[in-house]
C-alpha positions in Angstrom: 0.0 0.2 -0.3 1.4 3.5 -1.0 2.0 6.2 1.7 -0.2 8.2 0.6 -3.4 5.7 0.5 -2.3 5.1 4.4 -2.6 8.5 4.9 -5.9 8.7 3.6 -7.5 5.0 4.4 -9.6 5.1 7.8 -8.2 1.3 8.3 -4.8 2.6 8.3 -5.5 5.7 10.8 -7.6 3.1 13.0 -4.3 0.8 13.5 -2.2 2.9 14.0 -4.6 4.7 17.1 -5.5 0.8 18.4 -4.5 -1.4 16.4 -1.8 -3.4 18.2 -2.6 -6.6 20.2 -1.8 -5.0 24.0 -4.3 -1.7 23.0 -6.8 -4.4 21.3 -7.2 -6.5 24.6 -7.4 -3.5 27.3 -10.2 -2.0 25.1 -11.9 -5.7 25.1 -11.6 -5.8 28.8 -12.7 -2.3 29.4 -16.0 -3.8 27.7 -15.9 -6.6 30.2 -15.8 -4.3 33.2 -12.4 -4.4 34.3 -11.3 -0.1 35.3 -8.3 -0.3 37.4 -5.0 -0.7 36.7 -3.7 -3.3 38.7 -6.8 -5.7 37.4 -5.8 -4.7 33.8 -2.2 -5.9 34.6 -3.3 -9.3 36.3 -5.8 -10.1 33.4 -3.4 -9.4 30.9 0.0 -10.5 32.3 1.2 -7.1 30.9 4.2 -5.5 32.8 3.9 -2.2 34.5 5.6 -0.2 31.9 4.0 -1.5 28.9 0.3 -1.4 30.5 1.0 2.1 31.8 2.2 3.4 28.3 -1.0 1.7 26.1 -3.3 3.1 28.7 -2.0 6.7 28.2 -1.8 5.7 24.7 -5.4 5.3 24.3 -6.4 8.2 26.7 -4.2 10.4 24.0 -6.5 8.7 21.4 -9.4 9.7 23.4 -10.4 5.8 24.1 -10.2 5.6 27.1 -10.4 8.5 30.2 -9.4 7.9 33.7 -12.4 9.2 36.4 -12.2 9.3 40.1 -13.1 5.8 41.7 -16.5 4.9 42.1 -15.8 3.2 45.4 -14.3 6.8 46.7 -10.9 5.2 47.5 -7.7 7.0 46.3 -7.3 4.9 43.1 -9.2 5.9 39.8 -11.2 4.1 36.9 -10.1 3.8 33.2 -13.5 4.0 31.7 -14.5 3.8 27.6 -15.3 7.4 26.3 -18.2 7.4 23.5 -15.1 7.0 21.2 -14.0 4.1 22.6 -17.8 2.9 23.3 -17.7 3.0 19.3 -15.2 0.2 19.1 -17.8 -2.1 20.5 -18.8 -3.9 16.7 -14.7 -4.0 16.1 -14.6 -6.0 19.5 -17.3 -8.4 18.4 -16.2 -8.8 14.8 -13.0 -9.4 15.9 -14.8 -12.0 18.5 -16.9 -13.8 16.1 -14.0 -14.2 13.2 -11.9 -15.9 16.2 -14.9 -18.1 16.8 -15.6 -19.0 13.3 -12.0 -19.4 12.2 -9.6 -20.2 15.2 -11.3 -23.1 17.6 -12.1 -26.5 16.7 -15.9 -27.1 17.5 -15.4 -29.1 20.8 -12.8 -26.5 22.0 -13.3 -24.6 25.1 -13.5 -21.0 24.7 -15.6 -17.8 26.2 -19.5 -16.7 24.8 -20.7 -13.4 24.5 -24.6 -13.1 25.3 -27.1 -10.7 25.5 -27.9 -10.3 29.2 -31.5 -10.0 28.9 -32.1 -13.6 27.2 -28.6 -15.1 27.7 -28.6 -15.7 23.5 -25.6 -15.2 21.4 -25.7 -12.1 19.1 -26.3 -12.5 15.4 -23.1 -12.4 13.2 -21.9 -8.9 12.3 -22.4 -8.1 8.5 -21.5 -4.9 6.7 -25.0 -3.4 5.5 -26.6 -1.3 2.8 -28.5 1.8 4.1 -31.5 -0.4 3.1 -30.2 -3.4 5.8 -29.5 -5.7 2.9 -25.7 -8.1 3.6 -23.1 -6.6 1.4 -20.4 -8.7 0.0 -17.0 -7.5 -0.3 -17.1 -7.6 -4.1 -20.3 -5.5 -4.2 -18.3 -2.4 -2.6 -15.4 -0.1 -4.0 -12.8 2.7 -2.3 -12.9 5.7 -3.6 -10.0 8.0 -3.3 -10.1 11.8 -2.3 -9.4 12.7 -5.3 -11.8 10.6 -7.2 -14.9 12.6 -5.1 -16.7 14.9 -7.2 
């Protein structure tokens, strides 16, 4: 991919912000209710310095923010911002892809379900404005210089 296309590509920009493994796992854990530095560290097994760097980068990218701890302690919580909450479909899509291609059928794995009814989420699919599923061959990328 050319440097020019990387500069104008939303996928490349998104990966620059949140595309490394650790950042995505931090976001995943934040969706699962992890809020404290020590809980992220314990769950992910990261070094303190690496976790500090990733948490700061996610704050700089406006994906996470720090808030006073809900329990009134001297600690603070890391909370997803609205921009961070908007990553939920991405995390679900990665999960569904992993479930579909990276596990043997009988292999144990975690499951994501809807709290209200305990059912799994429907597969995420790109859809057009009318709600019809769209295949990759039915789409095209329009470069900035092609916009009229």
